[in-house]
DOKOL-817325 format. One record per residue (C-alpha): residue in one letter; x, y, z; residue number from 1. Coordinates in nm, 4 decimals, m for minus. Example, Ala and Ser with C-alpha at 12.3 -4.5 7.8 and 13.67 -1.06 7.14 Angstrom:
2
A:1.2300:m0.4500:0.7800:1
S:1.3670:m0.1060:0.7140:2
//
This chain:
186
L:m2.6491:4.5022:14.2871:1
P:m2.3899:4.3812:14.5406:2
Q:m2.1302:4.3463:14.2615:3
L:m2.2028:4.7028:14.1497:4
I:m2.1732:4.8317:14.5066:5
E:m1.8412:4.6487:14.5553:6
K:m1.7073:4.7982:14.2315:7
L:m1.8065:5.1511:14.3349:8
G:m1.6640:5.0934:14.6813:9
S:m1.3321:4.9639:14.5502:10
A:m1.3051:5.2809:14.3411:11
Q:m1.3880:5.4883:14.6519:12
V:m1.6939:5.6341:14.4801:13
I:m1.9035:5.5202:14.7768:14
D:m1.8141:5.4337:15.1349:15
I:m1.7794:5.0557:15.1092:16
A:m1.7830:4.9951:15.4857:17
R:m2.1140:5.1802:15.5149:18
A:m2.2516:5.0025:15.2080:19
R:m2.1547:4.6580:15.3403:20
K:m2.3147:4.7352:15.6761:21
L:m2.6372:4.8460:15.5067:22
L:m2.6400:4.5466:15.2731:23
G:m2.5965:4.3163:15.5703:24
L:m2.9141:4.4569:15.7215:25
A:m3.1170:4.4543:15.4010:26
H:m3.2691:4.1856:15.1858:27
F:m3.3059:4.2286:14.8105:28
L:m3.5837:4.0555:14.6262:29
D:m3.5912:4.0509:14.2494:30
G:m3.9632:4.0723:14.1847:31
M:m3.9320:3.9166:13.8382:32
G:m4.2655:4.0569:13.7373:33
D:m4.4672:4.3715:13.7425:34
N:m4.7117:4.3112:14.0294:35
Y:m4.5461:4.5533:14.2707:36
E:m4.8525:4.5978:14.4861:37
R:m4.8539:4.2228:14.5541:38
W:m4.4790:4.2207:14.6288:39
C:m4.5281:4.5067:14.8744:40
R:m4.8052:4.3170:15.0537:41
L:m4.5917:4.0016:15.0664:42
A:m4.2843:4.1779:15.2026:43
K:m4.4838:4.3786:15.4550:44
S:m4.6594:4.0605:15.5738:45
Q:m4.3160:3.9515:15.6940:46
G:m4.2783:4.2680:15.9004:47
T:m4.0298:4.4365:15.6710:48
R:m3.9901:4.7917:15.5480:49
V:m4.0077:4.8074:15.1726:50
I:m3.8161:5.0120:14.9177:51
L:m3.9019:4.9600:14.5534:52
F:m3.6031:5.0245:14.3256:53
L:m3.7355:5.0196:13.9711:54
D:m3.6528:5.0822:13.6090:55
G:m3.7887:5.4096:13.4719:56
D:m4.0379:5.2320:13.2485:57
K:m4.2209:5.0902:13.5520:58
R:m4.3793:5.4239:13.6435:59
K:m4.7034:5.3342:13.4630:60
Q:m4.7422:5.0013:13.6463:61
I:m4.6815:5.1703:13.9824:62
E:m4.9531:5.4252:13.9058:63
Q:m5.1984:5.1663:13.7705:64
Q:m5.1537:4.9475:14.0769:65
K:m5.1896:5.2523:14.3041:66
V:m4.8855:5.1392:14.5007:67
A:m4.8174:5.4842:14.6496:68
E:m5.1805:5.5156:14.7618:69
R:m5.2123:5.1633:14.9006:70
H:m4.8682:5.1564:15.0607:71
T:m4.7920:5.5039:15.1878:72
D:m4.5066:5.3626:15.3959:73
V:m4.3239:5.2199:15.0923:74
K:m4.0455:5.4310:14.9463:75
I:m4.0354:5.4147:14.5665:76
I:m3.7104:5.4917:14.3854:77
I:m3.7618:5.4948:14.0098:78
L:m3.4799:5.5493:13.7640:79
P:m3.5320:5.8377:13.5198:80
E:m3.8016:5.7920:13.2537:81
N:m3.7173:5.5268:12.9916:82
T:m3.4008:5.4281:13.1802:83
E:m3.3385:5.0795:13.3083:84
F:m3.0930:4.9270:13.5536:85
E:m2.8701:4.8095:13.2678:86
E:m2.8024:5.1748:13.1815:87
I:m2.6268:5.2388:13.5111:88
V:m2.3220:5.1262:13.3161:89
K:m2.2448:5.3133:12.9957:90
G:m2.3491:5.1549:12.6688:91
K:m1.9881:5.0923:12.5717:92
A:m1.9351:4.8702:12.8784:93
Y:m2.2633:4.6879:12.8129:94
L:m2.1620:4.6209:12.4511:95
S:m1.8120:4.5109:12.5612:96
A:m1.9792:4.2588:12.7912:97
L:m2.1964:4.1348:12.5063:98
I:m1.8867:4.0895:12.2891:99
A:m1.7077:3.9000:12.5664:100
L:m2.0022:3.6686:12.6290:101
T:m2.0970:3.5923:12.2701:102
G:m1.7641:3.5907:12.0914:103
I:m1.8833:3.8299:11.8217:104
P:m1.5911:4.0133:11.6642:105
A:m1.4731:4.3071:11.8705:106
D:m1.5522:4.6365:11.7011:107
E:m1.5089:4.9811:11.8536:108
T:m1.7870:5.1154:11.6295:109
Y:m2.0676:4.9001:11.7721:110
E:m2.2077:5.1959:11.9665:111
V:m2.2387:5.3948:11.6438:112
K:m2.3728:5.0960:11.4517:113
L:m2.6331:5.0336:11.7220:114
A:m2.7392:5.4004:11.7231:115
D:m2.7642:5.4041:11.3429:116
W:m2.9687:5.0843:11.3449:117
I:m3.2075:5.2245:11.6062:118
N:m3.2470:5.5460:11.4045:119
A:m3.3356:5.3380:11.0977:120
F:m3.6267:5.1798:11.2875:121
P:m3.8074:5.4557:11.4812:122
Y:m4.0431:5.2157:11.6618:123
I:m3.7395:5.0632:11.8366:124
K:m3.6613:5.3917:12.0144:125
N:m3.9594:5.3266:12.2450:126
K:m3.8144:5.0006:12.3706:127
A:m3.5938:4.9673:12.6768:128
F:m3.2174:4.9862:12.6222:129
S:m3.1555:4.6151:12.6807:130
K:m3.4377:4.5236:12.4403:131
R:m3.2926:4.7529:12.1718:132
V:m2.9523:4.5853:12.2131:133
E:m3.1105:4.2395:12.1988:134
L:m3.3056:4.3196:11.8816:135
W:m2.9955:4.4682:11.7182:136
F:m2.7892:4.1634:11.8134:137
N:m3.0506:3.9176:11.6848:138
C:m3.0750:4.1020:11.3523:139
N:m2.7005:4.1261:11.2988:140
F:m2.5355:3.8203:11.4543:141
E:m2.5711:3.4449:11.4841:142
G:m2.6036:3.2741:11.8192:143
A:m2.8063:3.3060:12.1326:144
F:m2.8390:3.6346:12.3146:145
P:m2.7199:3.5971:12.6770:146
R:m2.9487:3.6576:12.9727:147
K:m2.9611:4.0214:13.0834:148
V:m2.8176:3.9372:13.4250:149
E:m2.5149:3.7696:13.2645:150
I:m2.4496:4.0726:13.0469:151
M:m2.4912:4.3108:13.3382:152
N:m2.2563:4.1131:13.5620:153
K:m1.9924:4.1105:13.2882:154
A:m2.0514:4.4811:13.2141:155
I:m1.9921:4.5675:13.5800:156
E:m1.6767:4.3568:13.5799:157
L:m1.5441:4.5269:13.2647:158
A:m1.6611:4.8833:13.3362:159
K:m1.4235:5.1463:13.4617:160
P:m1.5586:5.3382:13.7631:161
D:m1.6235:5.6464:13.5470:162
E:m1.8421:5.4298:13.3195:163
I:m2.0860:5.3705:13.6049:164
N:m2.3525:5.6158:13.7153:165
P:m2.3322:5.5898:14.0949:166
Q:m2.6265:5.8188:14.1766:167
P:m2.9060:5.5572:14.1716:168
I:m2.6983:5.3359:14.4014:169
I:m2.6210:5.6270:14.6340:170
D:m2.9931:5.7123:14.6451:171
L:m3.0791:5.3509:14.7273:172
L:m2.8163:5.3250:15.0025:173
N:m2.9339:5.6558:15.1515:174
E:m3.2922:5.5316:15.1593:175
I:m3.1904:5.2003:15.3186:176
E:m3.0036:5.3948:15.5858:177
S:m3.3008:5.6262:15.6374:178
Q:m3.5349:5.3287:15.6821:179
L:m3.2947:5.1569:15.9215:180
N:m3.2515:5.4774:16.1245:181
E:m3.6199:5.4475:16.2100:182
T:m3.5541:5.1051:16.3632:183
S:m3.3188:4.9806:16.6319:184
F:m3.0764:4.8257:16.3814:185
L:m2.8454:5.1240:16.3352:186
//
C-alpha cells in the first residue's frame, strides 16, 4: 500500500504530502485471514480506530461475522464485487510483473490468451483475479508461481500511473483523514 501511494503521489494523482502525513499517523495490519470480527476486537482493544479495507469477495465473510452490527464504529471499505486489491493495477501490468519475476517469454498477447483460457473453463470465472492468473500460469508454464505480494510490488513498480485505479486509495486516505479529524492528531 505505501508503494502504491508513493507511485500515485509521484504522478501527482494524489497529494503525496497529505498521504505521507496520514500514513505516519496510521498503522496497517495485514489480517492474513478472514476473521475480521476478531481483528476488529484486537485492534480496538489497543484503543485504535479501525478501518477495514477489503477485497470485494470478502463481503460474505463480513456479513456472516456480523462485523457491521458488532462494531458500529468500524468503517468498512470493500472493493467492488469480485474485485481484489491486485486489480487496482491493470491486468497488463500484473502480467508484465509475472513475466519479469518468472522469466517466462515476454508476449504481448498474454492478456488475450488468459481471457481465452478463462472462457474455456467457465468455473474459473468465479475465482478471484489473482487465482485465475495463478491457475493459468500453472497450466501453461514451468516453474513456481511467485507470491502475490511479490507480483503486486513488481506490478506497481512497472505500472504507468494511468494503469492504476486510484479511487480505492483515495477513498481509504479520505476515511483515514475523517477518522483522524475526530481525534486530536490532525
